[in-house]
N, C-alpha and C positions, 0 to 999 in steps of 0.2 A: 649381865646375864642373871636372870632371876628364875627361881622355880615358880610354882603357882603363887600369886600374890594378890593383894587387894590394893586398889588405887583410890586415893582421895584427891580430888581437884576442886578448887574454889576460885572463881573469878572475883577478885577483890576490887576490881575497878567499878566505878560508879555509873559508867555509861557505855563502855565499849564491850561488844560481844567477843567471845573467844571460841574459835573452832577447834574441835578435837578430832583428830584422824587416827585410825589404826592402819599403819602402812599407807596406802593411797586412798582409803575409803573414808569419807566423812562419816563420823559416827554420831556426833552430837554438837550442839552449839550451846555454850554456857552464856546466858545473858548476864548482865551486870548483877553481881551479888549471888548468883546461883552456884550450887555445888553439885558434885556427883561422887558416888562411892560405888565401885563395881569390882568384880573379880577380873583378873587378868592372868592369862597363861603364859605370857611373855613370848609368844610365837610371832607377834607383830610389834613393831615399834609404836609407841604413842607419840604422835606429833601434835603439838599445840601451837596455834598461830592466831594472831589477832585479825579480826574483821577489818580493823583500821587502827592507826595509832600504836601506842606501846603500853598496853595494860599490864597489870601484874597478876600472876596466878600463884596461889598457895597450893602445895602438893605434898603428898606423903605416900610412901610405898610400905605396905605391911606384908612381909613374906610369911607364907604358911609353912 
């Protein structure tokens, strides 16, 4: 449980895309090497899954 926060996600894989969902809604796809930084109010879970295989994701949560 977080208050308002900022999320950093980076797909560190060299070839596999990562899908990022908020609850059940697909929000974005991070291609290999891409990153995202966005505000998050913590009302929905962030679900990260691979398009295929088992890539690695780097992440951080910055609480306000």
